N, C-alpha and C positions, 0 to 999 in steps of 0.2 A: 503493499499501498505505500503510496504516495505522500509524502506529509506537506499537509496545506498550512500554507500562512493562514493563523485565525486572527490573528491584528490587524487591524486598518488604519490607516495613518491617516488624520483629518489635513485636508487641506486649506487648514486657517491659523494666522499669526496672531498675536498680543499685541498690538502698539502699545508704545510710550505713555499713549494719553487715553490707554485702556480700551477705546476702539478693535473689533476683532475685522481683520480682514482677511483674502485670501492672500496665500504667500505669493509673494512674487506679483504682487497687484495691487494697484488702489480700492479696487471693489471690497465695501464692507460687505460681510454678511448679513448686515440689515435690510440691505439692497434686493439680495437674492429672497432672503424668507419674505420678507415685504412682498416680492411678487409670488411667488410661490402659496403666501395664502390667498391672494387673489384671483388664485386658481392657474394661473402660468405652470407649464411643462418646464422640463429641463431645458428640451429644445426651444421654447420660447425665453425662457431666461437665457439661454446660450445668444440668440440671436440681438437682445440688449447690452448687452456686456459680450462681446465677441472675443475680448479679451483671457475669457477664463473657455476652460476644456470642459464636456461632459462630465470627465471625471471629478474633478473639481466643484462641480453643481452638484452632481449624485452625491459626491462625497459630503456637501455640505448638509445637503436637505438631509439625508441618514444620520447625520450627527443632530439635526434640529428635530427630525423624528425621535430619537434616544433619547433627547435631553430636553423634550420642549420646555419644561417647568422653567428650568435654567435660564433656556436662550429665550424665554419669554419677560424673565426678570432682567434680564440684559439689556432687550429690543425696550423695556419698560424706563430703564436706569438712564439710556441713550437718549430716550422722547426727552424724559424731564431733564438730562442738561442742556440737550437744544434748545428747551423752552426759555429754560433759563439764558442762558447765553445772549438768546435772542432778546429777551427785555431786558439785558442788562446793557445788548447794543441801541437799542430801541431807546433808553434811557440819558445816554450819551449822546444822543445826537443833539444838535441845537436844532429845531425846525422854525426858525424866526425868520430868518431869510427866505428860505421857499414857500412858507405861508404867505410869506410878501409879495412874492413874486405872482403866486396863483391867485390870491387877491387880485393883483395888478390887471394882470392876462384878463381873470373872468369879467372884472370893472372893464376893459376894453371891447372883448365878447357883446355884453351887454349892448352899445351903443350903438 
């Protein structure tokens, strides 16, 4: 009987910023999982992310299905971080000049 390898390597890497990306790629696990949750097949996902191989996509999907709870927690944390970052950026922007220009343009259009 031929010995088969029973361990599979997942094609994912944890970045310093805490995000999980496909090894050797800039594509995040989040993107692929969201597409899969919307009903996309691995082949359809590859069309959107041609830098990924089907093996990488299937490997990541198998990992997601095996560790759904952990991945969902990770996705929720990533979403929360993105929301906080967006709020911080928006709060630091001075929109006074932009608002003034918009009001001026609106007033000109109303004439």
